[in-house]
N, CA and C atoms of all chains as a GROMACS GRO file, in nm:
protein
  630
    1UNK      N    1   1.577  -1.727   1.027
    1UNK     CA    2   1.675  -1.673   0.966
    1UNK      C    3   1.771  -1.737   0.897
    2UNK      N    4   1.870  -1.810   1.027
    2UNK     CA    5   1.998  -1.865   1.033
    2UNK      C    6   1.982  -1.942   0.893
    3UNK      N    7   1.849  -2.036   0.908
    3UNK     CA    8   1.858  -2.142   0.761
    3UNK      C    9   1.853  -2.070   0.634
    4UNK      N   10   1.814  -1.973   0.597
    4UNK     CA   11   1.797  -1.918   0.525
    4UNK      C   12   1.924  -1.813   0.496
    5UNK      N   13   2.004  -1.781   0.586
    5UNK     CA   14   2.130  -1.688   0.556
    5UNK      C   15   2.270  -1.816   0.535
    6UNK      N   16   2.216  -1.955   0.590
    6UNK     CA   17   2.345  -2.072   0.560
    6UNK      C   18   2.341  -2.091   0.451
    7UNK      N   19   2.208  -2.070   0.314
    7UNK     CA   20   2.201  -2.106   0.216
    7UNK      C   21   2.273  -2.044   0.129
    8UNK      N   22   2.283  -1.889   0.160
    8UNK     CA   23   2.461  -1.834   0.145
    8UNK      C   24   2.471  -1.753   0.221
    9UNK      N   25   2.560  -1.759   0.305
    9UNK     CA   26   2.668  -1.710   0.441
    9UNK      C   27   2.728  -1.614   0.334
   10UNK      N   28   2.772  -1.649   0.201
   10UNK     CA   29   2.817  -1.481   0.160
   10UNK      C   30   2.753  -1.324   0.191
   11UNK      N   31   2.641  -1.405   0.209
   11UNK     CA   32   2.559  -1.229   0.205
   11UNK      C   33   2.598  -1.150   0.301
   12UNK      N   34   2.602  -1.015   0.231
   12UNK     CA   35   2.669  -0.953   0.400
   12UNK      C   36   2.568  -0.858   0.444
   13UNK      N   37   2.589  -0.876   0.621
   13UNK     CA   38   2.441  -0.785   0.653
   13UNK      C   39   2.438  -0.878   0.784
   14UNK      N   40   2.336  -0.832   0.865
   14UNK     CA   41   2.311  -0.918   0.930
   14UNK      C   42   2.137  -0.860   0.994
   15UNK      N   43   2.092  -0.957   1.119
   15UNK     CA   44   1.993  -0.985   1.115
   15UNK      C   45   1.904  -0.918   1.256
   16UNK      N   46   1.852  -0.846   1.245
   16UNK     CA   47   1.780  -0.786   1.399
   16UNK      C   48   1.609  -0.830   1.419
   17UNK      N   49   1.618  -0.834   1.542
   17UNK     CA   50   1.456  -0.846   1.571
   17UNK      C   51   1.394  -0.749   1.528
   18UNK      N   52   1.283  -0.753   1.512
   18UNK     CA   53   1.162  -0.642   1.414
   18UNK      C   54   1.171  -0.510   1.557
   19UNK      N   55   1.156  -0.571   1.681
   19UNK     CA   56   1.144  -0.468   1.747
   19UNK      C   57   1.273  -0.336   1.755
   20UNK      N   58   1.362  -0.448   1.708
   20UNK     CA   59   1.537  -0.313   1.701
   20UNK      C   60   1.479  -0.277   1.519
   21UNK      N   61   1.424  -0.329   1.473
   21UNK     CA   62   1.444  -0.273   1.322
   21UNK      C   63   1.298  -0.157   1.341
   22UNK      N   64   1.229  -0.195   1.393
   22UNK     CA   65   1.096  -0.068   1.464
   22UNK      C   66   1.230   0.056   1.503
   23UNK      N   67   1.294   0.069   1.594
   23UNK     CA   68   1.342   0.158   1.625
   23UNK      C   69   1.456   0.265   1.508
   24UNK      N   70   1.454   0.124   1.432
   24UNK     CA   71   1.505   0.210   1.298
   24UNK      C   72   1.442   0.276   1.222
   25UNK      N   73   1.331   0.263   1.228
   25UNK     CA   74   1.245   0.285   1.086
   25UNK      C   75   1.214   0.438   1.168
   26UNK      N   76   1.148   0.406   1.298
   26UNK     CA   77   1.142   0.563   1.388
   26UNK      C   78   1.235   0.632   1.393
   27UNK      N   79   1.312   0.697   1.428
   27UNK     CA   80   1.442   0.715   1.386
   27UNK      C   81   1.488   0.786   1.240
   28UNK      N   82   1.428   0.720   1.144
   28UNK     CA   83   1.381   0.809   0.999
   28UNK      C   84   1.288   0.838   0.966
   29UNK      N   85   1.207   0.782   1.003
   29UNK     CA   86   1.057   0.826   0.968
   29UNK      C   87   0.978   0.916   1.054
   30UNK      N   88   0.988   0.858   1.206
   30UNK     CA   89   0.902   0.911   1.340
   30UNK      C   90   0.879   1.076   1.323
   31UNK      N   91   0.736   1.124   1.283
   31UNK     CA   92   0.698   1.269   1.307
   31UNK      C   93   0.681   1.316   1.222
   32UNK      N   94   0.763   1.262   1.110
   32UNK     CA   95   0.743   1.363   0.955
   32UNK      C   96   0.628   1.418   0.949
   33UNK      N   97   0.478   1.329   0.977
   33UNK     CA   98   0.396   1.337   0.895
   33UNK      C   99   0.282   1.332   1.046
   34UNK      N  100   0.345   1.325   1.132
   34UNK     CA  101   0.271   1.323   1.271
   34UNK      C  102   0.094   1.360   1.240
   35UNK      N  103   0.089   1.526   1.183
   35UNK     CA  104  -0.028   1.609   1.197
   35UNK      C  105  -0.072   1.575   1.109
   36UNK      N  106  -0.060   1.492   1.008
   36UNK     CA  107  -0.203   1.391   0.888
   36UNK      C  108  -0.342   1.367   0.960
   37UNK      N  109  -0.453   1.455   0.874
   37UNK     CA  110  -0.557   1.398   0.914
   37UNK      C  111  -0.548   1.231   0.889
   38UNK      N  112  -0.643   1.184   1.020
   38UNK     CA  113  -0.691   1.018   0.959
   38UNK      C  114  -0.805   1.018   0.833
   39UNK      N  115   3.217  -1.838   0.959
   39UNK     CA  116   3.148  -1.696   0.993
   39UNK      C  117   2.996  -1.715   1.017
   40UNK      N  118   2.934  -1.705   1.113
   40UNK     CA  119   2.869  -1.752   1.168
   40UNK      C  120   2.723  -1.606   1.170
   41UNK      N  121   2.640  -1.610   1.161
   41UNK     CA  122   2.504  -1.509   1.127
   41UNK      C  123   2.535  -1.390   1.237
   42UNK      N  124   2.529  -1.251   1.186
   42UNK     CA  125   2.563  -1.196   1.326
   42UNK      C  126   2.375  -1.092   1.325
   43UNK      N  127   2.364  -1.134   1.442
   43UNK     CA  128   2.257  -1.049   1.514
   43UNK      C  129   2.285  -0.910   1.555
   44UNK      N  130   2.194  -0.870   1.501
   44UNK     CA  131   2.252  -0.662   1.559
   44UNK      C  132   2.135  -0.620   1.632
   45UNK      N  133   2.164  -0.516   1.715
   45UNK     CA  134   2.078  -0.438   1.749
   45UNK      C  135   2.053  -0.312   1.647
   46UNK      N  136   2.009  -0.207   1.700
   46UNK     CA  137   1.953  -0.078   1.644
   46UNK      C  138   2.020  -0.030   1.630
   47UNK      N  139   2.092   0.049   1.735
   47UNK     CA  140   2.230   0.097   1.751
   47UNK      C  141   2.324   0.056   1.713
   48UNK      N  142   2.373  -0.124   1.681
   48UNK     CA  143   2.493  -0.112   1.587
   48UNK      C  144   2.455  -0.143   1.447
   49UNK      N  145   2.355  -0.109   1.434
   49UNK     CA  146   2.318  -0.118   1.236
   49UNK      C  147   2.305   0.026   1.197
   50UNK      N  148   2.321   0.136   1.300
   50UNK     CA  149   2.326   0.254   1.267
   50UNK      C  150   2.399   0.290   1.131
   51UNK      N  151   2.394   0.330   1.062
   51UNK     CA  152   2.481   0.351   0.930
   51UNK      C  153   2.521   0.512   0.953
   52UNK      N  154   2.645   0.532   0.968
   52UNK     CA  155   2.687   0.754   0.942
   52UNK      C  156   2.605   0.816   0.862
   53UNK      N  157   2.620   0.746   0.709
   53UNK     CA  158   2.590   0.806   0.610
   53UNK      C  159   2.409   0.771   0.566
   54UNK      N  160   2.332   0.747   0.632
   54UNK     CA  161   2.215   0.714   0.629
   54UNK      C  162   2.172   0.803   0.746
   55UNK      N  163   2.252   0.805   0.884
   55UNK     CA  164   2.179   0.912   0.918
   55UNK      C  165   2.231   1.058   0.895
   56UNK      N  166   2.300   1.083   0.796
   56UNK     CA  167   2.367   1.190   0.743
   56UNK      C  168   2.254   1.240   0.709
   57UNK      N  169   2.181   1.152   0.532
   57UNK     CA  170   2.104   1.140   0.468
   57UNK      C  171   2.027   1.231   0.546
   58UNK      N  172   1.939   1.102   0.626
   58UNK     CA  173   1.769   1.142   0.727
   58UNK      C  174   1.816   1.304   0.757
   59UNK      N  175   1.914   1.330   0.849
   59UNK     CA  176   1.936   1.449   0.887
   59UNK      C  177   1.947   1.531   0.772
   60UNK      N  178   1.949   1.529   0.653
   60UNK     CA  179   1.966   1.640   0.585
   60UNK      C  180   1.861   1.690   0.533
   61UNK      N  181   1.770   1.540   0.527
   61UNK     CA  182   1.620   1.558   0.449
   61UNK      C  183   1.572   1.651   0.562
   62UNK      N  184   1.582   1.621   0.730
   62UNK     CA  185   1.488   1.680   0.774
   62UNK      C  186   1.522   1.840   0.810
   63UNK      N  187   1.610   1.893   0.738
   63UNK     CA  188   1.656   2.027   0.768
   63UNK      C  189   1.703   2.051   0.657
   64UNK      N  190   1.670   2.000   0.531
   64UNK     CA  191   1.653   2.087   0.391
   64UNK      C  192   1.540   2.175   0.374
   65UNK      N  193   1.560   2.267   0.342
   65UNK     CA  194   1.483   2.400   0.266
   65UNK      C  195   1.359   2.330   0.198
   66UNK      N  196   1.403   2.227   0.133
   66UNK     CA  197   1.291   2.155   0.052
   66UNK      C  198   1.201   2.056   0.165
   67UNK      N  199   1.210   2.105   0.295
   67UNK     CA  200   1.146   2.009   0.345
   67UNK      C  201   0.941   2.036   0.346
   68UNK      N  202   0.905   2.111   0.294
   68UNK     CA  203   0.788   2.120   0.292
   68UNK      C  204   0.758   2.119   0.212
   69UNK      N  205   0.811   2.005   0.058
   69UNK     CA  206   0.793   1.964  -0.078
   69UNK      C  207   0.827   1.817  -0.060
   70UNK      N  208   0.885   1.751   0.029
   70UNK     CA  209   0.885   1.659   0.061
   70UNK      C  210   0.786   1.591   0.127
   71UNK      N  211   0.762   1.694   0.237
   71UNK     CA  212   0.611   1.665   0.317
   71UNK      C  213   0.478   1.651   0.218
   72UNK      N  214   0.495   1.709   0.101
   72UNK     CA  215   0.386   1.732   0.060
   72UNK      C  216   0.371   1.639  -0.024
   73UNK      N  217   0.486   1.583  -0.067
   73UNK     CA  218   0.491   1.438  -0.203
   73UNK      C  219   0.437   1.342  -0.090
   74UNK      N  220   0.519   1.328   0.047
   74UNK     CA  221   0.445   1.206   0.138
   74UNK      C  222   0.347   1.242   0.157
   75UNK      N  223   0.252   1.309   0.197
   75UNK     CA  224   0.082   1.318   0.186
   75UNK      C  225   0.058   1.294   0.045
   76UNK      N  226   0.046   1.312  -0.006
   76UNK     CA  227   0.066   1.306  -0.188
   76UNK      C  228   0.003   1.095  -0.197
   77UNK      N  229   0.124   1.045  -0.139
   77UNK     CA  230   0.103   0.936  -0.108
   77UNK      C  231   0.063   0.871  -0.034
   78UNK      N  232  -0.033   0.901   0.120
   78UNK     CA  233  -0.046   0.845   0.203
   78UNK      C  234  -0.228   0.857   0.126
   79UNK      N  235  -0.232   0.998   0.085
   79UNK     CA  236  -0.400   1.004   0.035
   79UNK      C  237  -0.434   0.920  -0.100
   80UNK      N  238  -0.281   0.880  -0.151
   80UNK     CA  239  -0.366   0.761  -0.265
   80UNK      C  240  -0.199   0.704  -0.279
   81UNK      N  241  -0.235   0.560  -0.367
   81UNK     CA  242  -0.133   0.498  -0.402
   81UNK      C  243  -0.052   0.542  -0.527
   82UNK      N  244  -0.078   0.610  -0.619
   82UNK     CA  245  -0.061   0.632  -0.770
   82UNK      C  246   0.102   0.727  -0.705
   83UNK      N  247   0.149   0.702  -0.891
   83UNK     CA  248   0.276   0.818  -0.853
   83UNK      C  249   0.188   0.940  -0.915
   84UNK      N  250   0.318   1.029  -0.891
   84UNK     CA  251   0.272   1.201  -0.862
   84UNK      C  252   0.354   1.233  -0.973
   85UNK      N  253   0.223   1.282  -1.084
   85UNK     CA  254   0.246   1.385  -1.163
   85UNK      C  255   0.310   1.507  -1.168
   86UNK      N  256   0.480   1.503  -1.184
   86UNK     CA  257   0.558   1.625  -1.183
   86UNK      C  258   0.464   1.742  -1.185
   87UNK      N  259   0.430   1.749  -1.304
   87UNK     CA  260   0.387   1.871  -1.367
   87UNK      C  261   0.246   1.910  -1.280
   88UNK      N  262   0.150   1.806  -1.244
   88UNK     CA  263   0.028   1.881  -1.163
   88UNK      C  264   0.091   1.902  -1.026
   89UNK      N  265   0.186   1.836  -0.962
   89UNK     CA  266   0.202   1.863  -0.808
   89UNK      C  267   0.294   2.015  -0.859
   90UNK      N  268   0.306   2.092  -0.934
   90UNK     CA  269   0.364   2.197  -0.940
   90UNK      C  270   0.296   2.293  -0.948
   91UNK      N  271   0.125   2.281  -1.034
   91UNK     CA  272   0.070   2.346  -1.007
   91UNK      C  273  -0.013   2.383  -0.889
   92UNK      N  274  -0.002   2.271  -0.816
   92UNK     CA  275  -0.077   2.268  -0.658
   92UNK      C  276  -0.013   2.334  -0.592
   93UNK      N  277   0.066   2.431  -0.618
   93UNK     CA  278   0.199   2.481  -0.504
   93UNK      C  279   0.144   2.632  -0.606
   94UNK      N  280   0.028   2.715  -0.556
   94UNK     CA  281   0.029   2.842  -0.664
   94UNK      C  282   0.086   2.966  -0.583
   95UNK      N  283   0.129   2.915  -0.462
   95UNK     CA  284   0.189   3.018  -0.396
   95UNK      C  285   0.367   3.061  -0.406
   96UNK      N  286   0.427   2.954  -0.475
   96UNK     CA  287   0.608   2.942  -0.529
   96UNK      C  288   0.611   2.916  -0.651
   97UNK      N  289   0.715   2.948  -0.739
   97UNK     CA  290   0.744   2.962  -0.857
   97UNK      C  291   0.725   2.864  -0.884
   98UNK      N  292   0.720   2.795  -1.022
   98UNK     CA  293   0.636   2.684  -1.086
   98UNK      C  294   0.874   2.625  -1.071
   99UNK      N  295   0.927   2.736  -1.128
   99UNK     CA  296   1.057   2.670  -1.098
   99UNK      C  297   1.181   2.633  -0.978
  100UNK      N  298   1.118   2.722  -0.905
  100UNK     CA  299   1.141   2.671  -0.750
  100UNK      C  300   1.090   2.534  -0.679
  101UNK      N  301   0.948   2.502  -0.744
  101UNK     CA  302   0.859   2.404  -0.685
  101UNK      C  303   1.022   2.271  -0.803
  102UNK      N  304   0.993   2.255  -0.869
  102UNK     CA  305   1.080   2.174  -0.997
  102UNK      C  306   1.185   2.249  -0.977
  103UNK      N  307   1.277   2.257  -0.884
  103UNK     CA  308   1.438   2.271  -0.830
  103UNK      C  309   1.432   2.190  -0.744
  104UNK      N  310   1.279   2.230  -0.672
  104UNK     CA  311   1.336   2.134  -0.515
  104UNK      C  312   1.290   1.992  -0.549
  105UNK      N  313   1.195   1.962  -0.644
  105UNK     CA  314   1.190   1.818  -0.679
  105UNK      C  315   1.319   1.751  -0.754
  106UNK      N  316   1.388   1.834  -0.786
  106UNK     CA  317   1.531   1.784  -0.863
  106UNK      C  318   1.585   1.752  -0.771
  107UNK      N  319   1.585   1.857  -0.640
  107UNK     CA  320   1.753   1.853  -0.557
  107UNK      C  321   1.675   1.698  -0.481
  108UNK      N  322   1.581   1.682  -0.458
  108UNK     CA  323   1.564   1.578  -0.358
  108UNK      C  324   1.517   1.421  -0.474
  109UNK      N  325   1.536   1.425  -0.618
  109UNK     CA  326   1.548   1.329  -0.650
  109UNK      C  327   1.709   1.263  -0.659
  110UNK      N  328   1.801   1.410  -0.690
  110UNK     CA  329   1.929   1.371  -0.681
  110UNK      C  330   2.000   1.326  -0.512
  111UNK      N  331   1.933   1.396  -0.404
  111UNK     CA  332   1.908   1.316  -0.301
  111UNK      C  333   1.925   1.194  -0.268
  112UNK      N  334   1.808   1.135  -0.313
  112UNK     CA  335   1.782   0.944  -0.370
  112UNK      C  336   1.654   1.010  -0.265
  113UNK      N  337   1.610   1.104  -0.226
  113UNK     CA  338   1.509   1.097  -0.138
  113UNK      C  339   1.395   1.048  -0.189
  114UNK      N  340   1.356   1.144  -0.314
  114UNK     CA  341   1.288   1.060  -0.414
  114UNK      C  342   1.283   1.033  -0.545
  115UNK      N  343   1.187   0.952  -0.608
  115UNK     CA  344   1.266   0.903  -0.767
  115UNK      C  345   1.130   0.957  -0.875
  116UNK      N  346   1.207   1.017  -0.954
  116UNK     CA  347   1.132   1.064  -1.034
  116UNK      C  348   1.184   0.990  -1.212
  117UNK      N  349   1.088   0.931  -1.263
  117UNK     CA  350   1.078   0.866  -1.381
  117UNK      C  351   0.939   0.936  -1.451
  118UNK      N  352   0.970   0.961  -1.570
  118UNK     CA  353   0.924   0.930  -1.716
  118UNK      C  354   0.789   1.119  -1.645
  119UNK      N  355   0.853   1.214  -1.589
  119UNK     CA  356   0.753   1.293  -1.575
  119UNK      C  357   0.646   1.264  -1.396
  120UNK      N  358   0.715   1.154  -1.340
  120UNK     CA  359   0.606   1.115  -1.255
  120UNK      C  360   0.700   1.084  -1.154
  121UNK      N  361   0.677   1.121  -1.026
  121UNK     CA  362   0.743   1.077  -0.857
  121UNK      C  363   0.662   0.942  -0.843
  122UNK      N  364   0.756   0.808  -0.852
  122UNK     CA  365   0.730   0.730  -0.881
  122UNK      C  366   0.748   0.622  -0.666
  123UNK      N  367   0.841   0.750  -0.617
  123UNK     CA  368   0.890   0.631  -0.538
  123UNK      C  369   0.945   0.773  -0.405
  124UNK      N  370   0.903   0.794  -0.325
  124UNK     CA  371   0.957   0.902  -0.243
  124UNK      C  372   0.919   0.811  -0.082
  125UNK      N  373   1.032   0.740  -0.018
  125UNK     CA  374   1.113   0.673   0.069
  125UNK      C  375   0.988   0.770   0.202
  126UNK      N  376   0.887   0.648   0.242
  126UNK     CA  377   0.888   0.516   0.256
  126UNK      C  378   0.842   0.439   0.128
  127UNK      N  379   0.745   0.522   0.051
  127UNK     CA  380   0.618   0.490  -0.028
  127UNK      C  381   0.734   0.448  -0.190
  128UNK      N  382   0.638   0.336  -0.225
  128UNK     CA  383   0.618   0.342  -0.360
  128UNK      C  384   0.508   0.278  -0.471
  129UNK      N  385   0.536   0.380  -0.529
  129UNK     CA  386   0.434   0.348  -0.640
  129UNK      C  387   0.409   0.204  -0.713
  130UNK      N  388   0.521   0.166  -0.722
  130UNK     CA  389   0.524   0.003  -0.763
  130UNK      C  390   0.556  -0.115  -0.659
  131UNK      N  391   0.479  -0.204  -0.754
  131UNK     CA  392   0.484  -0.314  -0.613
  131UNK      C  393   0.595  -0.372  -0.585
  132UNK      N  394   0.614  -0.368  -0.449
  132UNK     CA  395   0.726  -0.432  -0.342
  132UNK      C  396   0.662  -0.534  -0.296
  133UNK      N  397   0.748  -0.579  -0.188
  133UNK     CA  398   0.710  -0.681  -0.113
  133UNK      C  399   0.629  -0.679   0.001
  134UNK      N  400   0.669  -0.532   0.013
  134UNK     CA  401   0.597  -0.538   0.132
  134UNK      C  402   0.497  -0.390   0.183
  135UNK      N  403   0.375  -0.442   0.212
  135UNK     CA  404   0.283  -0.378   0.169
  135UNK      C  405   0.217  -0.339   0.332
  136UNK      N  406   0.220  -0.208   0.317
  136UNK     CA  407   0.180  -0.075   0.495
  136UNK      C  408   0.004  -0.056   0.401
  137UNK      N  409  -0.110  -0.094   0.521
  137UNK     CA  410  -0.252  -0.101   0.548
  137UNK      C  411  -0.258   0.012   0.610
  138UNK      N  412  -0.279   0.125   0.555
  138UNK     CA  413  -0.315   0.261   0.630
  138UNK      C  414  -0.477   0.281   0.662
  139UNK      N  415  -0.510   0.304   0.808
  139UNK     CA  416  -0.669   0.282   0.853
  139UNK      C  417  -0.724   0.417   0.746
  140UNK      N  418  -0.857   0.329   0.663
  140UNK     CA  419  -0.897   0.447   0.608
  140UNK      C  420  -0.860   0.461   0.482
  141UNK      N  421  -0.770   0.421   0.396
  141UNK     CA  422  -0.676   0.518   0.302
  141UNK      C  423  -0.628   0.364   0.235
  142UNK      N  424  -0.661   0.224   0.237
  142UNK     CA  425  -0.582   0.147   0.208
  142UNK      C  426  -0.448   0.038   0.200
  143UNK      N  427  -0.390   0.015   0.094
  143UNK     CA  428  -0.274  -0.050   0.089
  143UNK      C  429  -0.140   0.028  -0.014
  144UNK      N  430  -0.080   0.106   0.058
  144UNK     CA  431   0.040   0.114   0.038
  144UNK      C  432   0.152   0.026   0.034
  145UNK      N  433   0.216   0.047  -0.111
  145UNK     CA  434   0.378  -0.059  -0.115
  145UNK      C  435   0.455   0.059  -0.080
  146UNK      N  436   0.574  -0.017  -0.006
  146UNK     CA  437   0.690   0.022   0.056
  146UNK      C  438   0.810  -0.010   0.014
  147UNK      N  439   0.913   0.076   0.068
  147UNK     CA  440   1.019   0.017  -0.006
  147UNK      C  441   1.104  -0.080   0.013
  148UNK      N  442   1.099  -0.124   0.198
  148UNK     CA  443   1.159  -0.268   0.269
  148UNK      C  444   1.113  -0.260   0.426
  149UNK      N  445   1.144  -0.355   0.487
  149UNK     CA  446   1.097  -0.392   0.610
  149UNK      C  447   1.096  -0.279   0.718
  150UNK      N  448   1.166  -0.263   0.704
  150UNK     CA  449   1.267  -0.094   0.784
  150UNK      C  450   1.150   0.017   0.757
  151UNK      N  451   1.175   0.010   0.655
  151UNK     CA  452   1.057   0.157   0.595
  151UNK      C  453   0.909   0.117   0.625
  152UNK      N  454   0.859  -0.038   0.608
  152UNK     CA  455   0.723  -0.021   0.665
  152UNK      C  456   0.699   0.004   0.809
  153UNK      N  457   0.794  -0.027   0.879
  153UNK     CA  458   0.796  -0.028   1.016
  153UNK      C  459   0.779   0.116   1.052
  154UNK      N  460   0.843   0.214   0.979
  154UNK     CA  461   0.849   0.336   0.994
  154UNK      C  462   0.701   0.404   0.976
  155UNK      N  463   0.635   0.375   0.921
  155UNK     CA  464   0.493   0.433   0.861
  155UNK      C  465   0.446   0.501   0.970
  156UNK      N  466   0.424   0.390   1.079
  156UNK     CA  467   0.355   0.432   1.181
  156UNK      C  468   0.373   0.497   1.249
  157UNK      N  469   0.486   0.526   1.301
  157UNK     CA  470   0.596   0.662   1.369
  157UNK      C  471   0.579   0.767   1.302
  158UNK      N  472   0.584   0.736   1.181
  158UNK     CA  473   0.558   0.870   1.067
  158UNK      C  474   0.446   0.948   1.134
  159UNK      N  475   0.343   0.889   1.115
  159UNK     CA  476   0.171   0.901   1.062
  159UNK      C  477   0.141   0.939   1.202
  160UNK      N  478   0.189   0.874   1.312
  160UNK     CA  479   0.154   0.869   1.455
  160UNK      C  480  -0.011   0.791   1.420
  161UNK      N  481   0.036   0.680   1.378
  161UNK     CA  482  -0.122   0.613   1.322
  161UNK      C  483  -0.093   0.436   1.351
  162UNK      N  484  -0.179   0.358   1.362
  162UNK     CA  485  -0.172   0.188   1.374
  162UNK      C  486  -0.180   0.175   1.252
  163UNK      N  487  -0.091   0.137   1.179
  163UNK     CA  488  -0.096   0.004   1.076
  163UNK      C  489  -0.094  -0.112   1.043
  164UNK      N  490  -0.096  -0.202   0.957
  164UNK     CA  491  -0.123  -0.293   0.925
  164UNK      C  492   0.028  -0.344   0.824
  165UNK      N  493   0.077  -0.451   0.869
  165UNK     CA  494   0.182  -0.445   0.769
  165UNK      C  495   0.177  -0.623   0.711
  166UNK      N  496   0.216  -0.594   0.606
  166UNK     CA  497   0.210  -0.847   0.530
  166UNK      C  498   0.340  -0.780   0.426
  167UNK      N  499   0.404  -0.909   0.468
  167UNK     CA  500   0.512  -0.906   0.368
  167UNK      C  501   0.471  -1.126   0.310
  168UNK      N  502   0.640  -1.100   0.305
  168UNK     CA  503   0.616  -1.278   0.301
  168UNK      C  504   0.747  -1.326   0.378
  169UNK      N  505   0.744  -1.441   0.442
  169UNK     CA  506   0.936  -1.463   0.488
  169UNK      C  507   1.032  -1.495   0.362
  170UNK      N  508   1.117  -1.448   0.384
  170UNK     CA  509   1.221  -1.424   0.301
  170UNK      C  510   1.272  -1.645   0.275
  171UNK      N  511   1.260  -1.626   0.384
  171UNK     CA  512   1.317  -1.805   0.354
  171UNK      C  513   1.190  -1.897   0.322
  172UNK      N  514   1.102  -1.922   0.377
  172UNK     CA  515   1.000  -2.034   0.344
  172UNK      C  516   0.833  -1.945   0.244
  173UNK      N  517   0.856  -1.864   0.228
  173UNK     CA  518   0.740  -1.766   0.153
  173UNK      C  519   0.627  -1.745   0.241
  174UNK      N  520   0.617  -1.779   0.395
  174UNK     CA  521   0.474  -1.775   0.463
  174UNK      C  522   0.465  -1.661   0.449
  175UNK      N  523   0.331  -1.580   0.426
  175UNK     CA  524   0.237  -1.450   0.451
  175UNK      C  525   0.310  -1.441   0.625
  176UNK      N  526   0.307  -1.300   0.602
  176UNK     CA  527   0.354  -1.257   0.716
  176UNK      C  528   0.288  -1.137   0.744
  177UNK      N  529   0.194  -1.092   0.885
  177UNK     CA  530   0.111  -0.959   0.860
  177UNK      C  531   0.132  -0.952   1.029
  178UNK      N  532   0.162  -0.843   1.022
  178UNK     CA  533   0.170  -0.795   1.211
  178UNK      C  534   0.139  -0.632   1.215
  179UNK      N  535   0.089  -0.574   1.312
  179UNK     CA  536   0.109  -0.492   1.327
  179UNK      C  537   0.180  -0.346   1.404
  180UNK      N  538   0.119  -0.256   1.401
  180UNK     CA  539   0.313  -0.152   1.475
  180UNK      C  540   0.141  -0.015   1.500
  181UNK      N  541   0.190   0.027   1.612
  181UNK     CA  542   0.172   0.154   1.627
  181UNK      C  543   0.265   0.266   1.661
  182UNK      N  544   0.261   0.374   1.644
  182UNK     CA  545   0.385   0.458   1.667
  182UNK      C  546   0.484   0.434   1.787
  183UNK      N  547   0.463   0.329   1.873
  183UNK     CA  548   0.534   0.297   1.984
  183UNK      C  549   0.590   0.194   1.986
  184UNK      N  550   0.599   0.155   1.901
  184UNK     CA  551   0.619  -0.031   1.840
  184UNK      C  552   0.552  -0.138   1.787
  185UNK      N  553   0.632  -0.212   1.732
  185UNK     CA  554   0.531  -0.345   1.677
  185UNK      C  555   0.441  -0.385   1.772
  186UNK      N  556   0.378  -0.447   1.709
  186UNK     CA  557   0.256  -0.523   1.778
  186UNK      C  558   0.293  -0.663   1.851
  187UNK      N  559   0.172  -0.707   1.924
  187UNK     CA  560   0.216  -0.835   1.983
  187UNK      C  561   0.233  -0.949   1.898
  188UNK      N  562   0.262  -1.055   1.897
  188UNK     CA  563   0.320  -1.197   1.800
  188UNK      C  564   0.421  -1.156   1.716
  189UNK      N  565   0.517  -1.065   1.734
  189UNK     CA  566   0.617  -1.021   1.650
  189UNK      C  567   0.747  -1.103   1.684
  190UNK      N  568   0.748  -1.140   1.839
  190UNK     CA  569   0.840  -1.158   1.886
  190UNK      C  570   0.962  -1.263   1.823
  191UNK      N  571   0.904  -1.365   1.704
  191UNK     CA  572   1.024  -1.434   1.641
  191UNK      C  573   1.019  -1.367   1.484
  192UNK      N  574   1.002  -1.273   1.482
  192UNK     CA  575   1.028  -1.174   1.355
  192UNK      C  576   1.154  -1.131   1.374
  193UNK      N  577   1.249  -1.170   1.244
  193UNK     CA  578   1.340  -1.103   1.276
  193UNK      C  579   1.344  -1.054   1.123
  194UNK      N  580   1.419  -0.912   1.090
  194UNK     CA  581   1.440  -0.845   0.964
  194UNK      C  582   1.580  -0.840   0.923
  195UNK      N  583   1.627  -0.891   0.791
  195UNK     CA  584   1.781  -0.892   0.752
  195UNK      C  585   1.796  -0.741   0.705
  196UNK      N  586   1.936  -0.703   0.785
  196UNK     CA  587   1.943  -0.524   0.743
  196UNK      C  588   2.036  -0.577   0.620
  197UNK      N  589   2.047  -0.556   0.509
  197UNK     CA  590   2.182  -0.623   0.434
  197UNK      C  591   2.319  -0.541   0.446
  198UNK      N  592   2.367  -0.516   0.400
  198UNK     CA  593   2.521  -0.402   0.363
  198UNK      C  594   2.496  -0.275   0.344
  199UNK      N  595   2.418  -0.295   0.238
  199UNK     CA  596   2.383  -0.148   0.166
  199UNK      C  597   2.238  -0.099   0.258
  200UNK      N  598   2.223   0.064   0.257
  200UNK     CA  599   2.162   0.052   0.307
  200UNK      C  600   2.048   0.215   0.234
  201UNK      N  601   2.093   0.228   0.119
  201UNK     CA  602   2.020   0.340   0.028
  201UNK      C  603   1.895   0.300  -0.026
  202UNK      N  604   1.825   0.241   0.044
  202UNK     CA  605   1.708   0.198  -0.048
  202UNK      C  606   1.711   0.043  -0.069
  203UNK      N  607   1.828  -0.025  -0.085
  203UNK     CA  608   1.863  -0.174  -0.086
  203UNK      C  609   1.708  -0.260  -0.004
  204UNK      N  610   1.659  -0.350  -0.111
  204UNK     CA  611   1.516  -0.435   0.024
  204UNK      C  612   1.588  -0.465   0.112
  205UNK      N  613   1.536  -0.479   0.263
  205UNK     CA  614   1.534  -0.566   0.336
  205UNK      C  615   1.465  -0.717   0.357
  206UNK      N  616   1.509  -0.817   0.384
  206UNK     CA  617   1.401  -0.929   0.393
  206UNK      C  618   1.382  -0.927   0.557
  207UNK      N  619   1.248  -1.004   0.555
  207UNK     CA  620   1.260  -1.076   0.704
  207UNK      C  621   1.131  -1.195   0.701
  208UNK      N  622   1.233  -1.254   0.767
  208UNK     CA  623   1.194  -1.410   0.850
  208UNK      C  624   1.135  -1.447   0.973
  209UNK      N  625   1.034  -1.535   0.936
  209UNK     CA  626   0.958  -1.611   1.074
  209UNK      C  627   1.083  -1.695   1.174
  210UNK      N  628   1.200  -1.704   1.099
  210UNK     CA  629   1.245  -1.849   1.168
  210UNK      C  630   1.376  -1.746   1.261
   0.00000   0.00000   0.00000
């Protein structure tokens, strides 16, 4: 990611490990359809 | 300026939080859940008129108004009489694919949306994308409690905007 970002360091944002990104996804969507049948 | 690496807590955006809090308490919640269930069932856009007819116990004007509000709140997108996006799902191709057990592939809007599907459904899923830097295919699993093994080196890029803009991820 560092190499990718250094190609255009004007990009605003931040990197985060996938485990932290999961926490965000869980926070937004967690449990919304938990009763959904498989 | 150095590359910033942040935790989830550091990335939480108050505006995004407010949007999703609104989602959970809005009186349209059942409408939104029905839309999301439809996207779980099949990958196609939802025809608004068919969706309205599927709510026989509710006045069609009320369902139509609920859909309009969800669209205005940027929780779904209606184009040409069809719902073609309902976060996390997209009926149009994106760079992020989630394989639902027994239901096949669904496009999702970004990496964080992809990671949110397992806790949303309470089921394990497979996620496919490509490294934004080198283009190498990325595939990982996630269950309702976290990403699967082998994801330690995977990073997600969270752009400054959070309202539906794609987020990249890389393996480096």
